[in-house]
C-alpha positions in Angstrom: -8.4 -9.0 -7.7 -6.1 -11.7 -6.4 -4.8 -14.7 -8.2 -4.8 -18.4 -7.1 -1.2 -18.7 -8.2 0.0 -15.9 -5.9 0.8 -16.3 -2.2 1.1 -12.6 -1.4 -1.5 -9.9 -1.7 -3.3 -7.0 -0.1 -6.9 -6.0 0.1 -9.1 -3.5 1.8 -12.4 -3.1 3.6 -14.2 0.3 3.6 -16.7 1.1 6.3 -20.2 1.7 4.7 -20.3 5.4 5.7 -17.2 6.0 3.6 -18.0 4.0 0.5 -19.3 7.1 -1.4 -16.1 8.9 -0.5 -14.0 6.5 -2.5 -13.1 8.1 -5.9 -10.7 5.5 -7.1 -8.9 2.2 -6.2 -5.7 1.4 -8.0 -3.9 -1.9 -7.6 -0.3 -1.2 -8.6 0.8 -4.8 -7.8 -0.2 -7.8 -5.6 1.5 -5.9 -2.7 0.3 -2.3 -3.3 -3.3 -1.1 -3.4 -4.1 2.6 -3.2 -7.7 3.7 -2.6 -8.3 7.5 -2.9 -11.0 9.1 -0.8 -12.5 12.6 -0.7 -12.7 13.7 2.9 -14.1 17.2 3.2 -12.0 19.3 0.9 -9.0 16.9 1.0 -8.0 14.0 -1.1 -6.6 11.1 0.9 -4.4 8.3 -0.7 -4.3 5.3 1.6 -1.3 3.2 0.6 -2.3 -0.3 1.6 0.8 -2.5 1.4 2.1 -5.9 2.2 5.9 -5.7 2.2 8.0 -8.8 1.6 8.9 -10.5 4.9 12.4 -11.5 6.2 12.3 -14.8 4.3 12.2 -13.1 0.9 15.3 -12.1 -1.1 16.8 -8.7 -0.5 16.3 -7.9 -4.2 12.5 -8.4 -3.9 12.4 -6.1 -0.9 14.4 -3.5 -2.7 12.1 -3.6 -5.7 9.0 -3.3 -3.5 10.3 -0.3 -1.5 11.5 1.4 -4.8 8.0 0.9 -6.2 6.4 2.4 -3.1 8.8 5.3 -3.1 8.1 6.1 -6.7 4.4 5.9 -6.3 4.4 8.2 -3.3 6.6 10.7 -5.2 3.8 10.8 -7.9 1.1 12.0 -5.5 0.4 15.7 -5.9 1.7 17.7 -2.9 -1.8 19.0 -2.1 -3.1 15.4 -1.5 -2.6 13.5 1.8 -0.9 10.1 2.1 -1.5 7.5 4.8 0.2 4.1 5.0 -1.7 1.0 6.2 -0.9 -2.6 6.1 2.0 -4.9 7.0 5.4 -3.2 6.5 7.3 -6.3 7.8 9.6 -3.9 9.7 12.3 -5.0 12.1 13.8 -3.4 15.1 17.3 -4.1 16.2 20.5 -5.3 14.6 19.6 -8.9 14.0 16.9 -10.4 11.7 14.9 -13.2 13.1 
């Protein structure tokens, strides 16, 4: 579902034995894709993300994390949430 004009994006692979467990896949943006799976009696939302890296403007990073925060807050409390992907996190006081 990508675009040739875009340089950022996220995608997923699902192992064959879990394909029938996928009940939905929602692309919220080029950077956020959320497949939902039924695992036993649980619903699992896998937030697959590609966060803006250190070279991107702070405003873009803030917009991204606000979007993710809002989307997580919309998940019903009885459903599980897991994060996967590239969070582009940093450890320490300086940015490289």
